[in-house]
C-alpha positions as CSV (number, residue, x, y, z in Angstrom):
1,X,22.4,4.8,16.7
2,X,19.0,4.2,15.2
3,X,17.9,6.6,12.4
4,X,14.3,6.3,13.8
5,X,12.5,7.7,16.9
6,X,10.4,5.1,18.5
7,X,7.0,5.6,20.0
8,X,4.8,3.3,22.0
9,X,1.1,3.4,21.5
10,X,0.4,6.0,24.2
11,X,3.2,8.4,23.2
12,X,2.1,8.2,19.7
13,X,-1.7,8.7,20.5
14,X,-0.7,11.8,22.5
15,X,0.4,13.3,19.2
16,X,-3.2,13.3,17.9
17,X,-3.5,16.8,19.3
18,X,-7.3,17.0,19.3
19,X,-7.6,16.0,15.5
20,X,-11.3,15.0,15.3
21,X,-12.4,11.5,14.1
22,X,-14.5,11.9,11.0
23,X,-15.3,8.3,10.4
24,X,-18.1,6.1,11.9
25,X,-17.9,2.6,13.2
26,X,-19.6,1.4,9.9
27,X,-17.1,3.3,7.9
28,X,-14.3,1.3,9.6
29,X,-16.1,-2.0,8.9
30,X,-16.3,-1.1,5.2
31,X,-12.8,-0.2,5.1
32,X,-11.0,-3.1,6.9
33,X,-9.6,-6.2,5.2
34,X,-11.2,-9.7,5.3
35,X,-8.8,-10.8,8.0
36,X,-8.8,-7.7,10.2
37,X,-10.8,-6.1,12.9
38,X,-10.2,-2.3,12.6
39,X,-11.3,-0.7,15.8
40,X,-12.2,2.9,16.5
41,X,-9.6,2.7,19.2
42,X,-6.9,1.8,16.6
43,X,-8.0,4.4,14.2
44,X,-8.0,7.2,17.0
45,X,-4.7,6.2,18.6
46,X,-2.6,5.4,15.5
47,X,-4.0,6.8,12.3
48,X,-5.3,10.1,13.6
49,X,-1.9,11.1,14.7
50,X,-0.5,9.9,11.4
51,X,-3.0,12.0,9.4
52,X,-2.0,15.0,11.5
53,X,1.7,14.4,10.6
54,X,0.9,14.0,7.0
55,X,-1.3,17.1,7.1
56,X,1.7,19.1,8.3
57,X,3.8,17.6,5.5
58,X,1.3,18.4,2.9
59,X,0.8,22.0,4.1
60,X,4.6,22.5,4.1
61,X,4.8,21.3,0.5
62,X,1.8,23.6,-0.5
63,X,3.6,26.5,1.1
64,X,6.8,25.8,-0.9
65,X,4.8,25.5,-4.0
66,X,3.0,28.8,-3.3
67,X,6.5,30.5,-2.9
68,X,7.8,29.0,-6.1
69,X,4.7,30.1,-8.2
70,X,4.8,33.5,-6.6
71,X,8.5,33.8,-7.7
72,X,7.8,32.5,-11.2
73,X,4.5,34.5,-11.5
74,X,2.7,31.3,-12.5
75,X,-0.6,29.9,-11.2
76,X,-0.3,26.3,-12.3
77,X,-1.8,23.3,-10.4
78,X,0.6,22.2,-7.7
79,X,2.1,18.7,-8.1
80,X,0.4,16.1,-5.9
81,X,1.7,14.9,-2.5
82,X,2.6,11.3,-3.0
83,X,2.4,8.8,-0.2
84,X,3.9,5.3,-0.6
85,X,2.7,2.4,1.5
86,X,4.7,-0.8,1.4
87,X,4.8,-4.1,3.2
88,X,4.2,-7.8,2.8
89,X,1.3,-9.7,1.4
90,X,-1.5,-10.1,4.2
91,X,0.2,-7.5,6.5
92,X,-2.7,-5.1,6.2
93,X,-1.2,-2.5,3.9
94,X,-4.4,-2.1,1.8
95,X,-6.5,-1.4,4.8
96,X,-4.0,1.3,5.9
97,X,-4.1,2.7,2.5
98,X,-7.9,2.9,2.4
99,X,-8.1,4.3,5.9
100,X,-5.6,7.1,5.3
101,X,-7.5,7.9,2.0
102,X,-10.8,8.2,3.9
103,X,-9.3,10.3,6.7
104,X,-7.3,12.6,4.4
105,X,-10.3,13.3,2.1
106,X,-12.1,14.5,5.1
107,X,-9.8,17.3,6.1
108,X,-11.3,20.8,6.3
109,X,-10.0,21.7,2.9
110,X,-11.5,18.5,1.4
111,X,-8.3,17.7,-0.7
112,X,-8.7,15.3,-3.6
113,X,-7.2,12.0,-2.7
114,X,-6.7,9.2,-5.0
115,X,-5.5,5.6,-4.3
116,X,-3.8,3.4,-6.6
117,X,-2.3,-0.1,-6.1
118,X,0.7,-1.4,-7.9
119,X,-1.1,-4.8,-8.5
120,X,-2.5,-3.1,-11.6
121,X,1.0,-3.0,-13.0
122,X,1.6,-6.7,-12.8
123,X,2.3,-8.3,-16.1
124,X,-0.9,-10.0,-17.4
125,X,-1.0,-13.8,-16.8
126,X,-0.5,-14.5,-20.5
127,X,2.8,-12.8,-20.4
128,X,3.7,-14.1,-17.0
129,X,3.0,-17.7,-18.4
130,X,5.2,-17.0,-21.5
131,X,8.1,-16.0,-19.3
132,X,7.6,-18.8,-16.7
133,X,6.9,-16.2,-14.0
134,X,3.4,-17.2,-12.6
135,X,5.2,-18.7,-9.6
136,X,7.0,-15.5,-9.0
137,X,3.9,-13.2,-9.1
138,X,4.8,-10.1,-6.9
139,X,8.5,-10.5,-7.3
140,X,10.3,-7.5,-9.1
141,X,10.4,-9.3,-12.6
142,X,6.6,-9.7,-12.6
143,X,5.9,-6.0,-12.9
144,X,5.8,-3.7,-15.8
145,X,7.9,-1.3,-13.9
146,X,8.4,1.2,-16.7
147,X,4.7,1.6,-17.1
148,X,4.3,2.1,-13.4
149,X,7.1,4.8,-13.3
150,X,5.6,6.6,-16.3
151,X,2.1,6.7,-14.6
152,X,3.6,8.2,-11.4
153,X,5.8,10.5,-13.4
154,X,2.8,11.7,-15.4
155,X,0.7,12.3,-12.3
156,X,3.5,14.2,-10.7
157,X,3.9,16.3,-13.7
158,X,0.3,17.4,-13.4
159,X,-0.8,15.7,-16.7
160,X,-4.6,15.4,-17.0
161,X,-6.6,12.1,-16.9
162,X,-3.6,9.7,-16.4
163,X,-4.8,6.0,-16.5
164,X,-3.7,3.0,-14.5
165,X,-4.6,-0.6,-15.3
166,X,-6.9,-2.4,-12.7
167,X,-6.1,-5.8,-11.2
168,X,-8.8,-8.3,-10.1
169,X,-8.1,-10.5,-7.1
170,X,-11.0,-12.7,-8.4
171,X,-9.7,-13.6,-11.8
172,X,-6.0,-13.2,-10.6
173,X,-5.2,-11.1,-13.7
174,X,-5.4,-7.6,-15.2
175,X,-8.9,-6.4,-16.2
176,X,-9.9,-4.3,-19.2
177,X,-10.9,-1.6,-16.7
178,X,-8.8,1.5,-16.1
179,X,-8.6,4.0,-13.2
180,X,-8.5,7.6,-14.3
181,X,-6.5,9.9,-12.1
182,X,-6.8,13.6,-12.8
183,X,-4.9,16.2,-10.8
184,X,-5.3,14.9,-7.4
185,X,-3.9,16.8,-4.3
186,X,-2.7,13.6,-2.7
187,X,-1.9,10.4,-4.4
188,X,-1.5,7.2,-2.3
189,X,0.4,4.4,-4.0
190,X,0.2,1.0,-2.1
191,X,2.0,-2.1,-3.1
192,X,4.8,-4.6,-2.4
193,X,7.4,-2.7,-4.5
194,X,6.8,1.0,-3.9
195,X,10.0,1.4,-1.9
196,X,12.3,-0.7,-4.3
197,X,15.1,0.9,-6.4
198,X,17.6,-0.1,-9.0
199,X,19.3,-2.8,-6.9
200,X,16.0,-4.7,-7.0
201,X,15.8,-4.8,-10.8
202,X,19.1,-6.0,-12.1
203,X,17.1,-8.0,-14.9
204,X,15.7,-4.6,-16.2
205,X,18.2,-1.8,-15.5
206,X,16.8,1.7,-15.5
207,X,17.5,4.9,-13.6
208,X,14.1,6.1,-12.2
209,X,11.8,4.2,-9.8
210,X,8.5,4.8,-7.9
211,X,10.4,5.6,-4.9
212,X,12.0,8.6,-6.5
213,X,8.6,10.4,-6.7
214,X,7.4,9.5,-3.1
215,X,7.1,12.4,-0.7
216,X,6.3,10.3,2.3
217,X,6.6,6.6,2.7
218,X,5.2,4.2,5.1
219,X,6.2,0.4,5.7
220,X,3.5,-1.8,7.5
221,X,5.6,-4.3,9.5
222,X,5.1,-7.4,11.6
223,X,7.0,-10.5,12.6
224,X,7.3,-12.9,9.7
225,X,5.6,-15.6,11.7
226,X,2.7,-13.5,12.4
227,X,2.3,-12.4,8.8
228,X,2.3,-16.1,7.8
229,X,-0.4,-16.9,10.2
230,X,-2.4,-14.0,8.9
231,X,-1.8,-15.2,5.3
232,X,-3.1,-18.7,6.2
233,X,-6.2,-17.4,8.0
234,X,-6.9,-15.0,5.1
235,X,-6.7,-17.9,2.6
236,X,-9.1,-20.0,4.7
237,X,-11.6,-17.0,4.7
238,X,-11.2,-16.5,0.9
239,X,-11.9,-20.2,0.5
240,X,-15.3,-19.6,2.0
241,X,-16.0,-16.3,0.0
242,X,-14.0,-14.9,-2.8
243,X,-12.9,-18.3,-4.1
244,X,-16.5,-19.1,-4.6
245,X,-17.4,-16.3,-6.8
246,X,-18.0,-16.9,-10.6
247,X,-14.8,-16.7,-12.6
248,X,-12.5,-17.0,-9.5
249,X,-9.1,-18.2,-10.5
250,X,-8.7,-20.1,-7.2
251,X,-12.2,-21.9,-7.4
252,X,-10.4,-25.3,-7.2
253,X,-9.3,-24.6,-3.7
254,X,-12.8,-24.8,-2.5
255,X,-12.8,-28.4,-3.1
256,X,-10.1,-29.1,-0.4
257,X,-11.0,-29.7,3.2
258,X,-9.7,-27.3,5.9
259,X,-6.4,-29.2,6.6
260,X,-5.6,-29.5,3.0
261,X,-6.3,-25.7,2.6
262,X,-4.0,-24.9,5.6
263,X,-1.2,-27.1,4.1
264,X,-1.7,-25.4,0.6
265,X,-1.6,-21.9,2.0
266,X,1.5,-22.7,4.0
267,X,3.2,-24.1,0.8
268,X,2.3,-21.0,-1.1
269,X,3.6,-18.8,1.6
270,X,6.9,-20.7,1.9
271,X,7.6,-21.0,-1.8
272,X,6.4,-17.6,-3.0
273,X,5.2,-14.9,-0.6
274,X,7.4,-15.7,2.3
275,X,10.4,-15.8,-0.1
276,X,9.4,-12.7,-1.8
277,X,9.1,-11.0,1.7
278,X,12.7,-11.9,2.7
279,X,14.4,-11.3,-0.6
280,X,12.6,-8.2,-2.0
281,X,10.2,-6.5,0.3
282,X,11.7,-6.6,3.9
283,X,15.1,-5.2,2.7
284,X,13.2,-2.0,1.7
285,X,11.9,-1.4,5.2
286,X,14.6,0.9,6.4
287,X,14.0,3.2,3.3
288,X,10.6,4.1,4.8
289,X,10.1,7.4,6.7
290,X,7.6,5.7,9.1
291,X,7.2,2.1,10.1
292,X,4.0,0.7,11.6
293,X,4.9,-2.3,13.7
294,X,2.1,-4.6,14.3
295,X,1.5,-7.3,16.9
296,X,-1.3,-9.7,17.5
297,X,-4.7,-9.0,15.8
298,X,-3.1,-6.5,13.4
299,X,-2.8,-3.9,16.3
300,X,0.1,-1.4,16.0
301,X,2.4,-1.8,19.0
302,X,5.2,0.7,17.9
303,X,5.6,3.4,15.6
304,X,9.0,4.3,14.1
305,X,9.5,7.8,12.6
306,X,12.8,8.7,10.8
307,X,14.7,11.5,12.5
């Protein structure tokens, strides 16, 4: 017996229940990743029903908070509803996070929605080099998990102006910039590790994890062979764009021809990202409350919702 209810595209799309589309075609172009083609059809059939479901969850949480505050005779700011989005490198979880933020922000009540990625909580390259962990970037041991947990805990506790470090995919390192999160109604946390727990951190044992603060969790899924293909294609596109930007950590890859680039991308996938997926990310999939199962062209073919 599966713990999930399964929906094909049509059955899931029917659950939209007349939720209006508030984004334009141009909005979708700006939100999609470099290797994706986010269509209006995909947004309407997959993400509008999802935002309707999330709206119901948030409303239920707000109702519970109202009851509690009435009972305690308090009028404090309610804790934010936290959405966690996990999945492999190159599977499209960042696009999912950006799209949900845009849609949720346009609800009638205009909730304040913030998006933070766990990339900012990777250890700086200097520390990774000192610990011989550069080839394990994205693995559990490459994160400052205590700082990440403190950040989420502080936001959940309604502390003001909580800061999160910012990561640059150009320099491949933590920047001096900080993102300030101040009393959001909804916080979306996107990253490889948002569904991981104690069993994933035997090297750094502690009792509290990001997953303990998440109110609703989403895992963006696809067959491993597809994700590897998307990773290679994304690498080739980055080679013609981001890798050419000043200060790019990967600028040396622009000197390779196409076949060399393909071989390099496959090597990185097999030794780092694919290995991390199998060992640390994929095992967290069944912890999610909802799984978006993608097929060709990043199109969601099945939605699994925990019973």
